[in-house]
N, C-alpha and C positions, 0 to 999 in steps of 0.2 A: 863710475870707475871703481868704487869700492866693491860693488857687486862682482865685477869682473875679476878683481883680485881674490875675492872670497871663493869664487868658482874655480879659479886656477889652483888655489891652495887645496881645496877639497879634491880636485882631480889628481893632483900630484900625490896627495896622501892616500887616496882611495886605490890607486893603481897597485901599490905593493900589497894592500890587504886583499884585493881580488886575486892577485897572482898567488899569494900564499894559500888561499882557499882552494885554488886549482891544483896545487902541487901534492895534495893528499893522494897516497897510493902510487906514487911514481918511484921508479928505481933511483938509486943514488946518482947515477950518471944523468938521468933526466932531471933530477932535482938540481944538480949542479948547473945544467944548461939553463933551467928556468931561473935560477938565482942570478946567473950572469945577464940574462935578458932583463930581469927585473932591475938590476943595477943600472942598465942603460936606459930604462924606460923614461925617467924624468928628463934626461938630456935629449931624448928623441922628441919629446913633446915641446921642449924649449926650442929646438932646432926648427920644428915645423912652425911654431909661432913666429919665429924670426923670419922664416921664409915668407910667410903670409904678410908680415909687416913690410918686408922688402918689396914684395909684389905691389902692395898698396902704394908705397912711396914711388915706385916706377910709374904707376898709372897717374898719380897726382902730378909728378914732374912732367909727364908727357902732356897731360891736359893743360897745365900752366904754360908750357912752351908753345903748344898749338894755339892757345888763346892769345898769347902775345904776338905770334906770327900773324894771326888773323886780324888783330887790332891794328898792328902796324901796317899791314897791307891795305886795310880800309882807309887809314889816314893817308897813305901814299896815293891811293887812287883818288881820294877827295882832293888832294893837292894838284895831281896831274892826271886828269881823266883820260888823256890820250895814251897814257902808259898802262892802262888797266890790263891789257892782254898779257904783257910780259910779267907784270907784278903778280897777277893771278897764277900764271904758270909756275913762277918761282915759289909762290906761297904753297901751292899744292905739292911741289917736289920736297920742300923743306918739311911740311907736315907729314908726308909719307915717310921720310927718313926718321923723323922723331917717333912716329908710330911704330916703325920697324924696330927701332932700338928699345922702345918700351916693351914691345911684345917679346923680344929676345930676353930682356931682363925678367919678365914674368915667367917665361919658360924655365930659365935658369933657376929662379927662386923656387919654383914648384918641383923641379928635379932634385934640388938639394933638400927638400922637405922629406 
C-alpha cells in the first residue's frame, strides 16, 4: 500500500514537470492552454482512479451476489430435489440480471474516466 501511495505521489508531481518541459518554444496562447490543461491534470488522474475503483466494486458486488444466489439455489435443491428445474431457471435469470447491472456499472465507470 505504501508503494502505491509513493507511486501516485510521484506521478502527480511528475506530470507538471513534464508539461513544463514541453511548453518551451510555445506562443503565449499555447502556453496558456497548456497551463490550463496542466491545472486539470491531477484531477483527471484522480477521476480515472476513482472510476477504476468503482468498476472493481461493481465486479466484487456482482460476484458476491451471484455466489449467494448459487449457494441458496443449491441449498433449496438439496431440500426439495423435485423443484430443481424452476429453482435453476430462477437462479439463472437472477444471475443474468445481476451480471447485466454489473456490466452497466463498469461501462459507466469507464466512460467517466
